C-alpha positions in Angstrom: 210.4 134.5 106.0 213.4 134.3 108.3 213.9 135.9 111.7 216.4 138.6 112.3 216.8 138.8 116.0 219.1 141.0 118.0 220.7 139.8 121.2 218.1 141.8 123.1 215.3 140.2 121.0 216.6 136.7 121.9 216.8 137.7 125.6 213.2 138.8 125.4 212.1 135.5 123.9 214.0 133.5 126.5 212.8 135.7 129.4 209.2 135.2 128.2 209.3 131.5 127.7 211.4 130.5 130.8 209.6 133.2 132.8 206.3 131.7 132.0 207.5 128.4 133.5 208.9 130.3 136.5 205.5 131.9 137.1 203.8 128.6 137.0 206.4 127.2 139.3 205.9 130.0 141.8 202.1 129.4 141.6 202.8 125.9 142.8 205.0 126.8 145.7 203.0 124.6 148.1 203.1 121.5 145.7 206.1 120.2 143.8 207.8 123.3 142.3 211.0 121.5 141.3 209.1 119.0 139.2 207.0 121.7 137.6 210.1 123.7 136.7 211.9 120.6 135.4 209.0 119.5 133.2 208.3 122.9 131.8 212.0 123.5 131.0 212.3 120.2 129.3 209.4 121.1 127.1 211.0 124.4 126.2 214.3 122.7 125.4 212.3 120.5 123.0 211.2 123.4 120.8 212.0 123.4 117.1 212.5 125.9 114.4 214.2 129.3 114.9 212.4 129.7 118.3 213.8 126.4 119.4 217.4 127.6 118.5 216.9 130.8 120.5 215.5 128.9 123.5 218.4 126.4 123.4 221.0 129.1 123.7 222.9 128.9 127.0 222.6 132.2 128.7 221.3 133.3 132.1 217.9 134.9 132.0 217.7 137.8 134.5 214.9 138.8 136.9 213.2 135.4 137.2 214.0 135.1 140.9 211.9 138.0 142.2 210.9 138.3 145.9 207.3 137.7 145.0 205.2 136.2 142.2 204.0 139.8 141.5 207.5 141.0 141.0 208.3 138.1 138.5 205.0 138.7 136.7 205.8 142.4 136.3 208.8 141.3 134.3 207.6 138.2 132.5 204.0 139.1 131.3 205.2 142.2 129.3 208.0 140.0 127.9 205.5 137.5 126.6 203.5 140.2 124.9 206.7 141.8 123.5 207.9 138.5 122.2 204.7 137.8 120.4 204.6 141.3 118.9 208.2 141.0 117.7 207.6 137.6 116.1 204.3 138.5 114.5 206.0 141.4 112.7 208.8 139.2 111.4 207.3 135.8 110.9 203.7 135.0 111.9 204.4 131.3 111.7 207.2 131.6 114.2 204.9 133.6 116.5 202.4 130.7 116.4 205.4 128.3 117.1 206.4 130.4 120.1 202.9 130.6 121.5 202.4 126.8 121.0 205.8 126.1 122.6 205.0 128.2 125.7 201.6 126.6 126.1 203.0 123.1 125.7 205.6 123.9 128.4 202.8 125.1 130.7 200.8 122.0 130.1 203.9 119.8 130.8 204.6 121.8 133.9 201.0 121.5 135.1 201.0 117.8 134.6 204.1 117.4 136.8 202.0 118.8 139.7 200.8 116.0 142.0 197.1 115.7 141.5 195.0 118.1 139.5 196.5 121.6 139.3 194.7 124.0 141.6 193.0 127.3 141.0 196.2 129.2 141.5 198.1 127.4 138.7 195.0 127.6 136.5 194.7 131.4 137.0 198.4 131.9 136.3 198.1 129.9 133.1 195.2 132.2 132.1 197.3 135.3 132.8 200.2 133.9 130.7 197.8 133.0 127.8 196.3 136.5 128.0 199.8 138.1 127.8 200.6 135.9 124.7 197.4 136.9 123.1 197.7 140.7 123.9 200.1 141.3 121.0 
């Protein structure tokens, strides 16, 4: 199968993936958020396949700089579910690739945290994973 994605579909995928890293970064505000964001973003830039091409496109993702973590989550968590739903309908293998890509980015981001990630980062990872699996 091949993906047929509109510009809006691509924006949803980028919002979901980069938004997941943004949420984890926000959850580490007291630690080293810059390192978390950098490592997560590098992992997303390393994605392959059609999903990798979409994530590599250079375009600004809106609404990832909310005034609170809750505001960012209100935008990103539904985007994660929508992205998975869209991909599952068109190409289940790419849906698996997207899910794996996001989870690898979260793991890379969490490892950038100095010391073991705390309960806030662990809970945010659980929420992101639940949003991915809700589709």
